[in-house]
C-alpha positions as CSV (number, residue, x, y, z in Angstrom):
1,M,0.0,0.0,0.0
2,S,2.8,2.4,0.7
3,L,4.3,1.8,-2.8
4,L,0.8,2.7,-4.2
5,R,0.5,5.7,-2.0
6,K,4.1,6.9,-3.2
7,G,3.1,6.4,-6.8
8,F,-0.1,8.4,-6.4
9,Y,1.9,11.3,-4.8
10,L,4.6,11.2,-7.6
11,G,1.8,11.4,-10.1
12,L,0.0,14.2,-8.3
13,G,3.4,16.0,-8.0
14,A,4.0,15.7,-11.7
15,A,0.6,16.9,-12.5
16,I,0.9,19.9,-10.3
17,S,4.3,20.8,-11.7
18,G,3.0,20.1,-15.3
19,K,0.0,22.5,-14.6
20,E,2.3,25.2,-13.2
21,K,4.6,25.0,-16.3
22,F,1.6,25.1,-18.5
23,E,0.1,28.1,-16.9
24,K,3.4,29.8,-17.1
25,V,3.7,29.2,-20.9
26,L,0.2,30.4,-21.4
27,N,0.9,33.5,-19.4
28,E,3.9,34.2,-21.6
29,M,1.9,33.6,-24.7
30,V,-0.7,36.0,-23.4
31,S,1.9,38.7,-22.5
32,K,3.5,38.3,-26.0
33,G,0.0,38.8,-27.6
34,E,0.2,35.2,-29.2
35,V,-3.2,34.3,-27.6
36,S,-5.9,36.2,-26.0
37,P,-6.7,35.6,-22.2
38,K,-9.9,34.0,-23.3
39,E,-8.1,31.5,-25.5
40,A,-5.5,30.8,-22.8
41,R,-8.4,30.0,-20.4
42,E,-9.9,27.7,-23.1
43,M,-6.7,26.0,-23.6
44,M,-6.3,25.4,-19.7
45,N,-9.8,24.2,-19.4
46,S,-9.3,21.9,-22.2
47,W,-6.0,20.5,-20.8
48,V,-7.5,20.2,-17.2
49,A,-10.6,18.3,-18.7
50,K,-8.2,16.0,-20.7
51,G,-6.2,15.3,-17.5
52,E,-9.4,14.5,-15.5
53,E,-10.6,12.2,-18.3
54,K,-7.2,10.4,-18.3
55,N,-7.2,10.1,-14.5
56,S,-10.7,8.6,-14.5
57,E,-9.5,6.1,-17.2
58,W,-6.4,5.2,-15.2
59,N,-8.5,4.7,-12.1
60,E,-10.8,2.3,-13.9
61,Q,-7.9,0.4,-15.3
62,A,-6.2,0.2,-12.0
63,Q,-9.2,-1.0,-10.3
64,A,-9.9,-3.7,-12.9
65,R,-6.4,-4.9,-12.4
66,M,-6.7,-5.0,-8.6
67,Q,-9.9,-7.1,-9.0
68,E,-8.1,-9.5,-11.3
69,H,-5.2,-9.9,-8.8
70,V,-7.6,-10.4,-5.8
71,K,-9.4,-13.1,-7.9
72,E,-6.2,-14.8,-8.9
73,L,-5.3,-15.0,-5.2
74,G,-8.5,-16.9,-4.6
75,F,-10.4,-14.2,-2.7
76,V,-14.2,-13.8,-3.3
77,T,-16.0,-10.6,-4.0
78,R,-18.4,-9.3,-1.4
79,E,-21.3,-10.1,-3.8
80,E,-20.1,-13.7,-3.9
81,Y,-19.7,-14.0,-0.3
82,E,-23.2,-12.6,0.4
83,L,-24.7,-15.1,-2.1
84,L,-22.9,-18.0,-0.4
85,E,-24.0,-16.7,3.0
86,A,-27.6,-16.4,2.0
87,R,-27.4,-20.0,0.4
88,L,-25.9,-21.3,3.6
89,T,-28.8,-19.7,5.6
90,R,-31.4,-21.2,3.4
91,L,-29.8,-24.6,3.7
92,E,-29.6,-24.3,7.5
93,N,-33.3,-23.3,7.7
94,Q,-34.1,-26.2,5.3
95,N,-32.3,-28.6,7.7
96,K,-34.0,-27.4,10.7
97,M,-37.5,-27.8,9.1
98,D,-36.5,-31.4,8.1
99,E,-35.4,-32.3,11.6
């Protein structure tokens, strides 16, 4: 878990650093008259939206991989556990009625 947390913080730091550099470049472009402030905001919003989309994509992929690993290790999902528990309860109740 510590490795996962460190990886997360590394990615977060890279994203923040990248955002700061991107903002700096945009500000320089605005000051040179290469883009308008409105265009710079639109570029920034587009960049942030793409980053959020990619983050969501990576989270889904990581979750799928984690579920695969858990399954490979022989663990059951909560849903599978609850189904088995309900089945066991039904069988126990049926057994009591047969006695």
